[in-house]
N, C-alpha and C positions, 0 to 999 in steps of 0.2 A: 796118526792122523794129521789133516791138515786144519792148523789152527790159526785164527786172526785174534790178534791182541791189540785193543785200543788202550792208549796208554802205556805203550810198551816202553817209554824212556822214563817213566817214573820210578819212584824208589821201589814199589811193588811191581811194577809191569817189567822192567829190565830183569827182575829175578824170574818172573814168570816165564818170560821168553828163554833165558838161559837155561832152566830147568827142562822146558819142554823140548828143547834142540838135544840137550843131553840125554834125553829119553827116546830120541830118535824121531820126534815128529817134525813136520816140516811147519814151519812158523813164518806167518806175515806180519809185521809190527807197523802199527799205523805212526806215521812221523809226520813232523812240521816243518823240518828244514833239514839241512845237510849234515848237522851237529847230531841230530836226532838219528839220522840215517846210519851214520858211522857206528853208533851205539849198538843199534840193532845187528848192523853186520858183523861187529866184533862178538856178537852172541850168537852167531850161527844162523840168524834168520835174514828174511827178506823183508828189507823197507819199502814201504809204498806211503807217499805223501796224501796227507787229507785231513778232514777235520770232522769230529763225531757230530759236529753240528751242521755239516753240509752234506747232505744225503748223497748228492750227485757225486762228491769226491770219494765215496766209498763203495760205488757199485762195482767196481771193477776189483778193487782189493778184497772185498768179500766173496767175489765169485769162487766156485767150487770149495767152499769151506766146510768142514765138519762141525768145528766147534768156534763160537764166537765168544771171547771173553772180554768183558767191559770192566777195565781197570782204570780207566781215565777219571781223573779229578782235577780239581784245581783249589785245593785247601789252602788257604792262605798260610803264609809261613812267617809274617811281620809279627813284631812283639805286642801289638795292639791292633788287631783286625777290625775293621769297621765292617756295617751292613753291607756298603757296597763292595767289599772286598771277598764278599761271600757270594755274589752275584753270578759272576761266570761259574762258579762251582755248581749253585744251583741250576744253572742252563745245562751243564754238562749232565748233571744228575737227571734231570727230566727230558729235554728236548734230546740230549745226546742218546739216552737210554731209548727213548721213542724211535729216533732214527736209526740207531742199530739195530733194533729189533725188528723193525721194517726191513732193512737190509739183508739181515739174516734170514728172514723168512721168505724174501725175494730169491735169496741164494739157495733156498733148500738146504739150510745147515740144520743139523739135528740137536745141538745142545746150545745153551747161552748161559754164561756165566758172569754174574754181576758183582761188584764190591758194595758192601754196605758198612755201617759200623753200629756195634752192639749197643751203644749208649742211646740210640734211638728207642730203646724198650727198658732203659733204667727206670725203676720205680721211685715215685715220690719220696717213699720212707726211706730208701736206700737199701732195701732188702734184695737177697738174691731173687733172679729172674732167668727166664731161659726163652726158647723160641717160641713157647706159646703164650707168653705175656703180653699184655696190652700195651702196645707202644705209647710213650708219651714224649713227642718230639717237641724240640725247642726251634728258635728261628734257623739254626745251623742246621738243623737235621730233617727239617719238614721236607726237604726235597729228597733226600734219601728214602724217607717212608714214602713218598709219591711214586718214586722209581720202583719201589719194592712191590707196591701195589699194581702198577702198570705191568711189571711182570707176570704178577698172579692172575690178570685179568688174559694177557696175551697166551700164557700158559693153558687156561681154560679154553681159549677160542682157536688154538692151532694145535698143530701137531709138535711144536717145539718143546724139548725138555729144557726146564729153567732151573737154575740153582743160584740162590742168593747166598754169598758168604759174608756175614758180618764179621768184620774184625774187631779185635780189642784195640786197645791204644799202641799204635806202632812205635817201635824204637829199632834203630840201627845205626851202625857208623856213618853211613851216608844219608841218614835222616836230618832234614833242616831242623826240625825241632830239636833232635837229640844232640845235635852239634851246639845248638844254641844253649841248652842244658849245660853240656859239658863246659862250655867257654864261660858261661856266667858262674858256674860252681867254683871254677878255678880262681875267678876274679873276685868271689865272695858276693856275687850279685844275683843268686838263685835262693830265693826264699822259700820255705814250704807255706804254701797258701792253704789256710785251712778257715774252716766254718766257725760260727760263733763271734761273740764280741772279742776274745782274745785271740782267735785263729786256732783253738786246741782243739776243734773238731776234726778229725781225719777221714777223708774221703777214701773209699776201698776202690781200687781201680783194677780191670782186667786187661792184661798188656799181653803183647805179642810180638816176638821178634820177627822183621819182614821177611827172614829167610824162610821161617814157619808158615808165615801168611802165605807165601808164593807156593809152596810144598802142598798146601790145602787145595789151592787152586788147581794145580796139576793133578791131583789125586782125584778132585771133582771132575775134570774134563775127562779122565780116562775111565770114570765109573759110569755107573747107569742111574743112581738115584736121583731124584729131584729134591726141590724144596729149599727150607731155610735152615741155615746152619751158624751157629756161633764158632768163630775162630780165635781161640784165646789159649794162653800156656796153661800150666797145670796149678798154679798159684796166684789168686788174687793178692794185692799188695796196697798197702796205704801209700799215699803220695809221700808222706814222711819218710818211710821205710824204702822206697824207692830212692827218694833223692840222697838219702843219709848213706845208702850203700853204694851210690854212684859217686859220692864224694869220696868214700873211702877207698874205691878202686882207683880213683885220681889223685889219692892222698891230698884232698883239699879240706879244708876246715868245714865242719859239720854246718849245714843251712839253718840260718834263723826262721823262726815262725813271722808270718805276716797275715794279720786278718784279712778274708776275702773282701770285706767291705772297703779297705783301705787299699788292697791290691787293684780294687777296679781302676783307680786312677791311673795306673802303670801300666796294665795289660788289657783292660777292658772287661766288660761284663760277661761276655761270652766265654774268655779264657777261665774266668773265675769259676762260671758255672760247670765248665768241664773238670775244674781240679777239686771242686768242694761236694760235687754230688756224686755219690757211690754208684758204681755199676758192676757189682760183683755177679759174674756168670761163669758158665762151666763148658768144656769142649765135648761133653759126654756124648752128644748125639753126633758130631762129625766124627769122633772117633769111632764110634760103633757102626757108621754107614760107610765110610772111606777107608781106605787103606793109608791113614795118616796118624802120626802122632809127632808133637813137637820135638825136635832134635836139640830146641834149646827150652827145657820144661819150666825153669824158674827164672825170674828175673836178674837172680845173683849171678847164675851162669851168663846169662846175656850181657849183662853189664861189664863182666870180665872180659867177654868177647869183644865188645865196643872198645874198652880200653885198649887190649891188645892189638887191634887192629889199627887204632889212632898211633900207637907207637910205631906199628910197621910202616904206616903211610907218612909218618913224620907230621902228623897233625898235632901231635903233643909231643915234648921232649922233657928229659929229666933234667934237673938244675940240682945245685946244692941245697935250694929250699923247698925240692919238690918238682912235680911236673909243672910245665906253663903251655898256654895254647899259643901255637904258631900258626895254625890253619887257618883259612877264613871261615867266618861264621855261617 
């Protein structure tokens, strides 16, 4: 197939590009500069410069495309993101989705795939939920829900087949958030943020290694089904268990607890909300519909993989006192 990937240089997008080209597809990756173009070429694809917020820059790039993949985001990676930090991500979710959809229809594409997040539908009581559950967005996910609903309307009004893949909490060796967690765990600065007065209430998270998230996009691109799917691994995990397992992999001290109300001063209200509100869901529907299952089915295996890759890349090194962080955050 001919596939166009927006967000082709991101932690998810560059994996989607590599996996698609490995399977013999012709891929065009949207880039913004020469550095991004080199990343796309290295993965066997053709770079085209443009911006999802500028429709005129997309027309030639998306021409004669079978599948359009919208994997572009601008999720803040700072330790305490503000409302303004989320504004570009909101524009990419809303205006970017609208622009890509219009361009895809003009190019007579067959399928349109979009990235979203499972916690747009987490339940107020922390109970398990699935693709049929009523969304409960907050200020960081309202734009994701708006994009999902835009896709639903366009699917109803046109012949374009649409798929929304809600990802769990991403982690990987090259994820900015995973790197910060690893660095801070080794430095003894990564707490277990919990709910309640003393921070002892643990949230249950649904995670996914980014390699597996990309594989789900490839399976959906090659498939025929449409609709909404949750892309998570096989085992939800509490934040406490995730961080303690990560600390064990890194031979770091077990992290201490910090109440969410106190952590807000250091990481902000939005980050605390993410870490202290449960989002347990499953991958049942995407497994049943597409030829996909996670190669990294649990967080334990995934964190071992992250640690091994950091050792290979020299991001961490072994000392007489254990590992130390030597890479940039």
